[in-house]
C-alpha positions as CSV (number, residue, x, y, z in Angstrom):
1,M,-22.1,87.5,6.4
2,S,-18.9,88.8,7.7
3,A,-18.2,92.3,6.5
4,E,-14.7,91.3,5.3
5,Q,-16.0,88.4,3.2
6,K,-18.9,90.4,1.8
7,A,-16.5,93.2,0.7
8,K,-14.2,90.6,-0.9
9,A,-17.1,89.0,-2.8
10,K,-18.3,92.4,-4.0
11,A,-14.7,93.4,-5.1
12,E,-14.3,90.1,-7.0
13,Q,-17.7,90.6,-8.7
14,A,-16.9,94.2,-9.7
15,T,-13.3,93.5,-10.9
16,G,-14.6,90.5,-12.9
17,A,-17.3,92.6,-14.5
18,V,-14.8,95.3,-15.5
19,K,-12.4,92.8,-16.9
20,K,-15.2,91.0,-18.8
21,T,-16.4,94.3,-20.3
22,V,-12.9,95.6,-21.2
23,G,-12.1,92.2,-22.8
24,K,-15.2,92.3,-24.8
25,T,-14.7,95.9,-25.9
26,V,-11.1,95.4,-27.1
27,G,-11.7,91.9,-28.4
28,N,-9.4,90.1,-25.9
29,E,-11.1,86.8,-25.3
30,G,-8.6,85.8,-22.6
31,M,-9.4,88.9,-20.5
32,Q,-13.1,88.4,-21.1
33,A,-12.9,84.8,-19.9
34,E,-10.7,85.8,-16.9
35,G,-13.3,88.4,-16.0
36,E,-16.2,85.9,-16.2
37,V,-14.2,83.5,-13.9
38,E,-13.5,86.2,-11.3
39,Q,-17.1,87.4,-11.4
40,T,-18.3,83.8,-10.9
41,K,-15.9,83.4,-8.0
42,G,-17.3,86.5,-6.3
43,D,-20.9,85.2,-6.8
44,A,-19.9,81.8,-5.3
45,R,-18.3,83.5,-2.3
46,A,-21.4,85.7,-1.7
47,A,-23.7,82.6,-1.9
48,K,-21.5,80.7,0.6
49,E,-21.7,83.6,3.0
50,K,-25.4,83.9,2.6
51,G,-25.8,80.2,3.3
52,K,-23.7,80.6,6.5
53,D,-25.9,83.4,7.6
54,A,-29.1,81.4,7.0
55,L,-27.8,78.6,9.3
56,R,-27.0,81.0,12.2
57,P,-29.6,81.2,14.9
């Protein structure tokens, strides 16, 4: 996994988790949903990079 893509995935996961938690805490469903989407996007990016690494010799 390239270091840049790995860092981007981790940042998306962390940002999403924070938004989701803050949204849940303050009762903002929109922010909570946005956080879930961003976190899922980071998870997908990380999975894609892991798959690419598995295919490399």
